[in-house]
DRENGU-281963 format. One line per field, with one value per atom (N, C-alpha, C): chain; atom name; x, y negated, z negated. Coordinates in pm, 1 decimal. Example, Ala and Ser with C-alpha at 12.3 -4.5 7.8 and 13.67 -1.06 7.14 Angstrom:
2
chaine A,A,A,A,A,A $
atome N,CA,C,N,CA,C $
c1 1319.0,1230.0,1320.0,1285.0,1367.0,1290.0 $
c2 569.0,450.0,330.0,225.0,106.0,-3.0 $
c3 -780.0,-780.0,-780.0,-708.0,-714.0,-787.0 $
end
This chain:
156
chaine A,A,A,A,A,A,A,A,A,A,A,A,A,A,A,A,A,A,A,A,A,A,A,A,A,A,A,A,A,A,A,A,A,A,A,A,A,A,A,A,A,A,A,A,A,A,A,A,A,A,A,A,A,A,A,A,A,A,A,A,A,A,A,A,A,A,A,A,A,A,A,A,A,A,A,A,A,A,A,A,A,A,A,A,A,A,A,A,A,A,A,A,A,A,A,A,A,A,A,A,A,A,A,A,A,A,A,A,A,A,A,A,A,A,A,A,A,A,A,A,A,A,A,A,A,A,A,A,A,A,A,A,A,A,A,A,A,A,A,A,A,A,A,A,A,A,A,A,A,A,A,A,A,A,A,A,A,A,A,A,A,A,A,A,A,A,A,A,A,A,A,A,A,A,A,A,A,A,A,A,A,A,A,A,A,A,A,A,A,A,A,A,A,A,A,A,A,A,A,A,A,A,A,A,A,A,A,A,A,A,A,A,A,A,A,A,A,A,A,A,A,A,A,A,A,A,A,A,A,A,A,A,A,A,A,A,A,A,A,A,A,A,A,A,A,A,A,A,A,A,A,A,A,A,A,A,A,A,A,A,A,A,A,A,A,A,A,A,A,A,A,A,A,A,A,A,A,A,A,A,A,A,A,A,A,A,A,A,A,A,A,A,A,A,A,A,A,A,A,A,A,A,A,A,A,A,A,A,A,A,A,A,A,A,A,A,A,A,A,A,A,A,A,A,A,A,A,A,A,A,A,A,A,A,A,A,A,A,A,A,A,A,A,A,A,A,A,A,A,A,A,A,A,A,A,A,A,A,A,A,A,A,A,A,A,A,A,A,A,A,A,A,A,A,A,A,A,A,A,A,A,A,A,A,A,A,A,A,A,A,A,A,A,A,A,A,A,A,A,A,A,A,A,A,A,A,A,A,A,A,A,A,A,A,A,A,A,A,A,A,A,A,A,A,A,A,A,A,A,A,A,A,A,A,A,A,A,A,A,A,A,A,A,A,A,A,A,A,A,A,A,A,A,A,A,A,A,A,A,A,A,A,A,A,A,A,A,A $
atome N,CA,C,N,CA,C,N,CA,C,N,CA,C,N,CA,C,N,CA,C,N,CA,C,N,CA,C,N,CA,C,N,CA,C,N,CA,C,N,CA,C,N,CA,C,N,CA,C,N,CA,C,N,CA,C,N,CA,C,N,CA,C,N,CA,C,N,CA,C,N,CA,C,N,CA,C,N,CA,C,N,CA,C,N,CA,C,N,CA,C,N,CA,C,N,CA,C,N,CA,C,N,CA,C,N,CA,C,N,CA,C,N,CA,C,N,CA,C,N,CA,C,N,CA,C,N,CA,C,N,CA,C,N,CA,C,N,CA,C,N,CA,C,N,CA,C,N,CA,C,N,CA,C,N,CA,C,N,CA,C,N,CA,C,N,CA,C,N,CA,C,N,CA,C,N,CA,C,N,CA,C,N,CA,C,N,CA,C,N,CA,C,N,CA,C,N,CA,C,N,CA,C,N,CA,C,N,CA,C,N,CA,C,N,CA,C,N,CA,C,N,CA,C,N,CA,C,N,CA,C,N,CA,C,N,CA,C,N,CA,C,N,CA,C,N,CA,C,N,CA,C,N,CA,C,N,CA,C,N,CA,C,N,CA,C,N,CA,C,N,CA,C,N,CA,C,N,CA,C,N,CA,C,N,CA,C,N,CA,C,N,CA,C,N,CA,C,N,CA,C,N,CA,C,N,CA,C,N,CA,C,N,CA,C,N,CA,C,N,CA,C,N,CA,C,N,CA,C,N,CA,C,N,CA,C,N,CA,C,N,CA,C,N,CA,C,N,CA,C,N,CA,C,N,CA,C,N,CA,C,N,CA,C,N,CA,C,N,CA,C,N,CA,C,N,CA,C,N,CA,C,N,CA,C,N,CA,C,N,CA,C,N,CA,C,N,CA,C,N,CA,C,N,CA,C,N,CA,C,N,CA,C,N,CA,C,N,CA,C,N,CA,C,N,CA,C,N,CA,C,N,CA,C,N,CA,C,N,CA,C,N,CA,C,N,CA,C,N,CA,C,N,CA,C,N,CA,C,N,CA,C,N,CA,C,N,CA,C,N,CA,C,N,CA,C,N,CA,C,N,CA,C,N,CA,C,N,CA,C,N,CA,C,N,CA,C,N,CA,C,N,CA,C,N,CA,C,N,CA,C,N,CA,C,N,CA,C,N,CA,C,N,CA,C,N,CA,C,N,CA,C,N,CA,C,N,CA,C,N,CA,C,N,CA,C $
c1 -4604.9,-4544.0,-4480.3,-4375.4,-4296.7,-4356.1,-4335.7,-4375.4,-4277.9,-4332.5,-4251.9,-4236.5,-4132.1,-4113.7,-4054.3,-4082.8,-4024.2,-4001.9,-3894.2,-3857.7,-3955.3,-4010.6,-4103.5,-4053.9,-3922.5,-3863.1,-3900.1,-3913.1,-3934.7,-4081.9,-4169.9,-4313.8,-4370.6,-4466.2,-4539.8,-4627.4,-4649.9,-4596.9,-4461.8,-4405.9,-4283.4,-4161.6,-4152.0,-4033.0,-4020.4,-4130.8,-4130.0,-4060.5,-4057.4,-4008.8,-3875.3,-3847.6,-3724.3,-3602.0,-3511.2,-3389.6,-3404.8,-3527.2,-3552.1,-3562.9,-3539.5,-3561.6,-3681.3,-3775.5,-3898.2,-3911.9,-3990.8,-4027.0,-4167.8,-4184.7,-4317.1,-4401.7,-4524.6,-4605.0,-4704.5,-4690.4,-4773.1,-4697.8,-4747.4,-4682.5,-4691.3,-4582.7,-4579.3,-4530.6,-4561.1,-4524.8,-4442.5,-4333.3,-4245.8,-4274.7,-4298.1,-4327.4,-4224.0,-4205.5,-4127.2,-4229.4,-4233.4,-4333.3,-4278.4,-4351.1,-4309.3,-4345.0,-4448.0,-4486.7,-4466.1,-4369.8,-4332.7,-4447.8,-4468.2,-4567.0,-4498.3,-4384.7,-4305.8,-4181.3,-4133.0,-4027.4,-3892.4,-3848.0,-3719.4,-3640.5,-3551.3,-3478.3,-3383.1,-3350.0,-3265.3,-3341.4,-3473.7,-3561.4,-3658.2,-3611.9,-3690.5,-3810.7,-3823.5,-3931.7,-4045.8,-4161.0,-4281.5,-4324.3,-4340.1,-4380.9,-4528.7,-4605.0,-4746.5,-4789.2,-4901.3,-4963.2,-5112.3,-5183.9,-5325.8,-5413.6,-5363.7,-5439.4,-5424.4,-5329.8,-5302.5,-5423.1,-5463.1,-5578.9,-5566.1,-5444.1,-5423.7,-5410.8,-5431.6,-5410.0,-5490.7,-5618.5,-5702.9,-5651.7,-5616.8,-5562.8,-5433.3,-5348.6,-5220.0,-5242.0,-5337.4,-5369.1,-5410.0,-5489.3,-5531.4,-5411.3,-5322.9,-5203.0,-5113.7,-5106.5,-5026.9,-5086.3,-5219.1,-5286.8,-5264.3,-5265.9,-5247.1,-5099.3,-5010.2,-4867.7,-4791.0,-4852.7,-4781.2,-4691.4,-4718.1,-4639.4,-4587.0,-4467.5,-4405.9,-4387.5,-4443.6,-4422.7,-4283.0,-4201.4,-4062.4,-4052.6,-4107.2,-4100.2,-4201.7,-4224.7,-4310.5,-4223.3,-4245.9,-4172.1,-4267.1,-4224.7,-4310.6,-4313.1,-4412.6,-4416.5,-4283.2,-4232.8,-4105.6,-3989.2,-4009.5,-3905.3,-3873.9,-3744.9,-3703.2,-3685.2,-3731.8,-3725.8,-3664.2,-3556.2,-3492.2,-3535.3,-3596.8,-3643.9,-3532.5,-3521.8,-3417.0,-3469.4,-3586.7,-3638.4,-3783.7,-3847.1,-3986.2,-3995.8,-4074.1,-4086.6,-4233.8,-4274.1,-4408.1,-4394.1,-4468.9,-4469.4,-4599.2,-4591.0,-4710.7,-4703.3,-4805.1,-4811.7,-4827.6,-4743.4,-4744.0,-4868.7,-4936.3,-5056.6,-5181.9,-5202.9,-5326.9,-5320.2,-5197.7,-5181.7,-5206.4,-5231.7,-5256.8,-5126.2,-5128.2,-5008.2,-5015.1,-4899.2,-4891.2,-4756.5,-4760.9,-4638.3,-4591.2,-4460.2,-4401.4,-4287.2,-4269.6,-4157.2,-4068.2,-3937.7,-3842.7,-3750.4,-3713.4,-3623.7,-3563.7,-3493.4,-3420.3,-3459.5,-3491.0,-3516.0,-3399.6,-3341.0,-3237.6,-3296.3,-3305.9,-3364.1,-3299.8,-3277.6,-3219.3,-3089.0,-3009.1,-2880.5,-2888.2,-3007.1,-3024.1,-3075.0,-3043.8,-3090.8,-3192.6,-3308.4,-3415.4,-3444.2,-3421.5,-3452.4,-3595.5,-3682.1,-3824.1,-3893.9,-4002.5,-4089.1,-4222.8,-4286.9,-4419.7,-4504.6,-4604.1,-4691.0,-4782.3,-4777.4,-4847.6,-4906.9,-5038.3,-5107.9,-5203.0,-5321.0,-5420.0,-5480.0,-5503.9,-5564.0,-5715.2,-5771.6,-5917.4,-5963.8,-6024.7,-6060.2,-6160.6,-6249.5,-6345.3,-6274.7,-6178.4,-6101.6,-6018.9,-5957.8,-5875.9,-5961.2,-6079.5,-6170.8,-6209.9,-6225.6,-6259.4,-6137.0,-6022.2,-5896.7,-5843.6,-5870.1,-5817.8,-5675.1,-5577.7,-5437.8,-5408.2,-5462.0,-5438.9,-5542.3,-5511.8,-5607.9,-5554.1,-5437.6,-5379.6,-5405.9,-5449.7,-5467.9,-5392.5,-5363.0,-5275.2,-5339.1,-5346.9,-5397.3,-5295.1,-5337.2,-5246.1,-5139.2,-5016.9,-4902.8,-4860.3,-4791.6,-4755.3,-4654.8,-4602.5,-4512.7,-4583.2,-4709.6,-4783.5,-4869.7,-4875.1,-4957.8,-5106.6,-5136.4,-5275.5,-5279.4,-5396.4,-5413.5,-5405.1,-5333.8,-5324.6,-5443.0,-5532.3,-5653.1,-5638.6,-5521.6,-5499.0,-5488.0,-5509.8,-5488.1,-5361.4,-5286.6,-5159.4,-5153.9,-5066.1,-5041.7,-4912.6,-4916.8,-4797.4,-4786.0,-4663.1,-4646.0,-4679.7,-4716.2,-4734.1,-4594.8,-4567.5,-4435.0,-4410.1,-4282.6,-4246.5,-4118.5,-4089.8,-3964.7,-3850.4,-3736.1,-3620.7,-3562.0 $
c2 1340.3,1275.7,1143.7,1109.9,992.4,865.5,751.7,624.1,590.9,547.0,511.3,359.7,313.8,169.2,134.7,13.9,-35.2,-185.8,-233.2,-374.3,-454.0,-562.4,-645.8,-791.3,-811.0,-945.7,-1019.9,-947.1,-1013.4,-1028.0,-987.8,-999.2,-1124.4,-1188.3,-1300.6,-1246.9,-1319.5,-1451.3,-1446.9,-1326.4,-1313.3,-1377.5,-1369.4,-1423.5,-1574.1,-1640.0,-1783.2,-1814.1,-1716.2,-1741.4,-1676.1,-1556.3,-1484.2,-1569.0,-1581.9,-1661.2,-1805.3,-1845.5,-1983.3,-1993.1,-2113.8,-2143.6,-2236.9,-2204.8,-2283.4,-2332.7,-2436.7,-2483.1,-2431.3,-2364.6,-2314.4,-2432.4,-2442.0,-2561.4,-2542.2,-2430.9,-2410.5,-2320.0,-2311.1,-2224.0,-2079.2,-2006.2,-1863.2,-1789.5,-1660.4,-1578.6,-1459.5,-1432.6,-1320.5,-1205.4,-1086.3,-968.5,-860.1,-774.7,-651.6,-540.7,-454.7,-348.5,-219.9,-162.9,-34.2,79.7,58.0,152.3,75.9,117.9,38.4,12.5,-114.6,-150.1,-149.4,-213.3,-203.6,-123.2,-51.1,46.5,-4.9,-115.9,-168.6,-205.7,-114.9,-133.8,-253.0,-302.2,-421.5,-547.2,-538.6,-650.6,-600.5,-596.5,-530.7,-609.7,-736.1,-817.3,-834.9,-871.6,-895.2,-1039.0,-1117.8,-1257.4,-1269.3,-1341.7,-1360.9,-1501.1,-1542.8,-1669.0,-1642.4,-1736.5,-1714.6,-1703.0,-1739.0,-1722.5,-1582.7,-1504.1,-1372.1,-1279.6,-1204.5,-1114.8,-1012.2,-978.6,-880.0,-943.9,-1074.3,-1144.6,-1082.6,-1056.5,-1000.0,-862.6,-781.4,-647.2,-658.0,-752.2,-771.3,-813.9,-903.6,-946.0,-824.9,-733.5,-612.2,-521.4,-506.8,-423.7,-479.0,-612.3,-678.1,-647.0,-653.0,-626.5,-484.6,-386.7,-247.8,-209.6,-302.3,-279.4,-218.9,-208.2,-155.1,-260.0,-388.0,-497.8,-584.2,-631.8,-721.4,-857.5,-961.7,-1096.0,-1141.6,-1176.3,-1215.5,-1366.3,-1443.8,-1589.1,-1653.0,-1781.2,-1859.5,-1966.0,-1985.4,-2088.1,-2202.7,-2326.2,-2440.5,-2467.1,-2542.4,-2588.1,-2657.7,-2641.6,-2702.3,-2604.5,-2489.2,-2386.2,-2339.1,-2314.1,-2274.5,-2123.4,-2071.3,-1928.1,-1910.9,-1830.5,-1801.8,-1661.9,-1654.1,-1526.2,-1450.4,-1321.2,-1236.3,-1141.5,-1082.0,-981.5,-952.1,-883.1,-840.3,-693.6,-618.2,-474.1,-433.2,-346.7,-287.3,-148.5,-124.2,6.5,77.2,209.2,290.4,406.9,418.6,524.4,658.5,754.2,885.5,967.1,938.8,1014.2,950.1,821.8,754.8,701.5,675.3,614.7,465.1,408.5,265.4,188.0,80.2,-0.5,-133.4,-181.6,-313.8,-377.2,-498.8,-571.0,-651.4,-663.8,-744.1,-825.5,-946.0,-1029.8,-1042.0,-1031.0,-1027.7,-1148.2,-1194.1,-1308.4,-1327.4,-1439.4,-1470.1,-1607.2,-1612.1,-1739.0,-1761.3,-1879.2,-1915.5,-2024.9,-1995.3,-2091.3,-2073.9,-2183.9,-2181.5,-2100.5,-2111.4,-2042.9,-1892.6,-1840.5,-1697.1,-1676.1,-1557.4,-1520.0,-1407.4,-1424.1,-1324.0,-1273.0,-1144.3,-1081.0,-1029.7,-1081.7,-1052.3,-1017.1,-946.0,-915.2,-983.7,-1018.8,-1078.9,-1001.9,-928.3,-850.6,-949.2,-946.7,-1049.3,-989.7,-993.7,-946.1,-832.5,-840.4,-734.8,-701.4,-572.4,-527.0,-545.6,-598.5,-608.3,-472.4,-394.2,-256.4,-250.1,-347.5,-350.5,-364.5,-459.0,-478.3,-353.0,-295.5,-175.4,-60.9,-43.3,61.9,42.5,-83.8,-115.6,-117.7,-72.0,-61.8,-198.7,-303.3,-435.9,-441.4,-467.0,-466.0,-574.4,-694.7,-805.1,-797.0,-712.6,-686.3,-725.3,-790.3,-831.8,-979.1,-1010.8,-1150.6,-1176.7,-1304.6,-1341.8,-1450.0,-1421.4,-1522.5,-1636.6,-1748.9,-1863.2,-1830.8,-1821.5,-1793.0,-1921.7,-1909.8,-2030.1,-2122.4,-2083.8,-2171.8,-2237.1,-2202.8,-2259.3,-2377.5,-2479.4,-2596.0,-2566.1,-2475.9,-2434.6,-2290.5,-2228.5,-2089.3,-2078.0,-1978.4,-1945.4,-1852.7,-1895.7,-1816.9,-1719.6,-1716.5,-1626.4,-1480.7,-1389.6,-1246.6,-1207.5,-1112.3,-1070.4,-919.6,-875.5,-732.7,-695.5,-590.3,-538.8,-390.0,-339.4,-196.1,-113.8,10.1,102.0,147.7,151.2,193.8,338.0,370.8,507.4,549.0,678.2,726.5,684.0,652.4,609.3,726.2 $
c3 5425.2,5540.7,5498.3,5568.5,5537.3,5600.9,5534.5,5592.3,5705.6,5817.7,5934.3,5939.4,6006.8,6019.1,6155.2,6200.0,6323.6,6310.5,6370.2,6365.6,6452.8,6396.8,6474.4,6483.6,6470.2,6478.3,6606.1,6716.8,6845.9,6882.7,6792.2,6817.5,6751.2,6822.4,6763.2,6651.0,6545.1,6512.9,6441.2,6419.6,6341.2,6406.8,6542.3,6609.0,6588.7,6558.0,6530.0,6396.9,6305.1,6168.6,6135.4,6190.6,6156.3,6191.5,6094.4,6113.7,6066.8,6032.8,5989.9,5838.9,5789.1,5648.2,5641.7,5553.9,5540.4,5396.4,5379.1,5245.3,5218.2,5106.4,5070.1,5026.0,5076.5,5049.7,4935.4,4863.4,4744.5,4647.7,4524.7,4427.1,4472.5,4455.5,4485.8,4361.5,4356.7,4241.6,4290.7,4220.6,4254.6,4158.2,4215.3,4134.9,4161.1,4064.5,4080.4,4067.6,4164.7,4172.1,4110.7,4015.5,3957.6,4052.1,4134.7,4238.9,4370.1,4450.6,4568.4,4663.2,4699.4,4801.3,4937.2,4947.1,5070.7,5037.7,5134.7,5109.3,5157.4,5104.8,5146.7,5022.4,4980.7,4856.0,4859.9,4979.0,4990.2,4948.4,4950.4,4914.4,4806.9,4680.8,4575.7,4523.6,4562.8,4508.8,4608.0,4554.8,4632.7,4606.3,4711.5,4698.6,4734.6,4652.2,4678.6,4639.5,4694.4,4655.0,4640.9,4582.8,4553.7,4679.0,4797.1,4922.7,4982.4,4931.2,4988.6,4967.2,5071.6,5058.8,4944.8,4907.2,4801.0,4662.1,4650.8,4523.8,4408.9,4430.1,4324.3,4282.9,4381.5,4355.7,4275.1,4312.4,4245.1,4099.5,4078.1,3941.3,3856.5,3914.5,3843.8,3816.2,3914.1,3896.5,3785.6,3778.4,3674.1,3536.5,3526.0,3398.7,3348.5,3440.4,3395.6,3384.4,3419.2,3397.8,3513.8,3632.9,3749.0,3814.9,3785.3,3840.7,3727.6,3746.7,3650.1,3717.5,3659.2,3714.1,3674.0,3774.7,3750.5,3727.1,3820.4,3808.9,3902.5,3881.5,3971.5,4036.4,4166.2,4239.5,4271.1,4244.9,4277.4,4427.6,4472.2,4612.2,4640.3,4761.9,4798.4,4791.8,4726.6,4719.6,4860.8,4888.1,5022.8,5033.6,5148.5,5178.2,5315.9,5322.7,5451.8,5495.9,5614.4,5665.9,5736.8,5704.7,5763.0,5870.3,5845.6,5940.1,5910.6,6005.5,5990.0,6029.9,5953.5,5976.9,5968.0,6060.7,6057.6,5995.0,5888.4,5822.8,5856.4,5877.5,5896.1,5799.4,5715.2,5615.9,5686.3,5650.9,5714.6,5686.3,5577.0,5541.1,5600.3,5570.9,5614.1,5756.5,5804.8,5936.9,5934.8,5816.3,5800.1,5814.7,5892.8,5915.8,5842.2,5799.9,5739.2,5770.8,5827.9,5858.2,5736.5,5723.0,5616.4,5673.8,5617.3,5656.1,5532.6,5553.3,5442.7,5446.9,5329.1,5323.5,5186.4,5172.2,5049.4,4998.1,4868.8,4800.4,4705.1,4711.9,4615.6,4528.2,4398.1,4303.9,4167.5,4098.6,3964.2,3958.2,4064.8,4068.6,4091.8,4123.8,4149.4,4291.1,4343.4,4476.6,4461.1,4525.3,4518.7,4659.2,4681.4,4810.2,4801.3,4887.6,4872.0,5003.2,4989.7,5103.1,5084.0,5195.5,5192.4,5292.5,5243.0,5331.4,5403.1,5537.3,5614.8,5740.6,5750.6,5869.5,5838.5,5898.5,5882.3,6018.1,6038.0,6162.4,6156.2,6262.3,6275.6,6329.3,6241.5,6278.4,6393.8,6403.2,6514.4,6647.9,6654.0,6778.7,6809.8,6705.2,6723.6,6778.6,6721.1,6764.1,6910.6,6952.6,7091.6,7182.8,7130.7,7206.2,7251.8,7174.8,7205.2,7150.4,7240.2,7198.9,7095.1,7117.7,7023.8,6911.2,6810.7,6704.1,6565.2,6560.8,6432.8,6408.9,6286.4,6249.5,6119.5,6096.3,5985.5,5899.2,5768.0,5675.4,5666.3,5613.6,5601.2,5497.5,5543.9,5456.4,5385.8,5273.6,5196.3,5265.2,5380.0,5454.7,5573.6,5596.9,5709.4,5664.3,5749.6,5719.2,5738.2,5831.9,5855.3,5903.2,5892.8,5934.5,6086.0,6131.0,6272.9,6302.0,6390.5,6416.6,6533.8,6596.6,6710.3,6663.9,6757.5,6733.5,6809.1,6753.3,6811.6,6827.3,6917.3,6937.1,6865.5,6785.0,6717.5,6748.2,6753.2,6778.4,6654.3,6674.9,6563.4,6523.3,6394.0,6347.7,6385.6,6403.9,6444.1,6370.4,6373.9,6315.3,6407.5,6347.8,6429.3,6501.8 $
end
């Protein structure tokens, strides 16, 4: 089964960021994935920071050669957000939201995705609509502790 996707630009917390340019407040690392994590060929890179929940997994993927580290961006690097998409895996049914944007640094343009948001399975199981929470992203001054409702991705 195919991975499904739906635009989440107008959903909180993404609508606060899409269309804006932010300064990253900590070092971030740009990776090229040999096995695609997000399925958007227009944005071939994956941006991560050491606070990201997948950081340990990514470090392991880098060691076994599934990920290639492209470059590191210092704090203060600017990122312009273009859009946000919710992906749902066709096999597992697991959803993951990503926000996409462009970093221009050292005379180069990098189109990148940042996987952001995790479903609280307990809330989901209890049918609580606002079951998505977001770790502190490298452009946020502090962690947002609110829960949000996001749609399940669907075929267009």
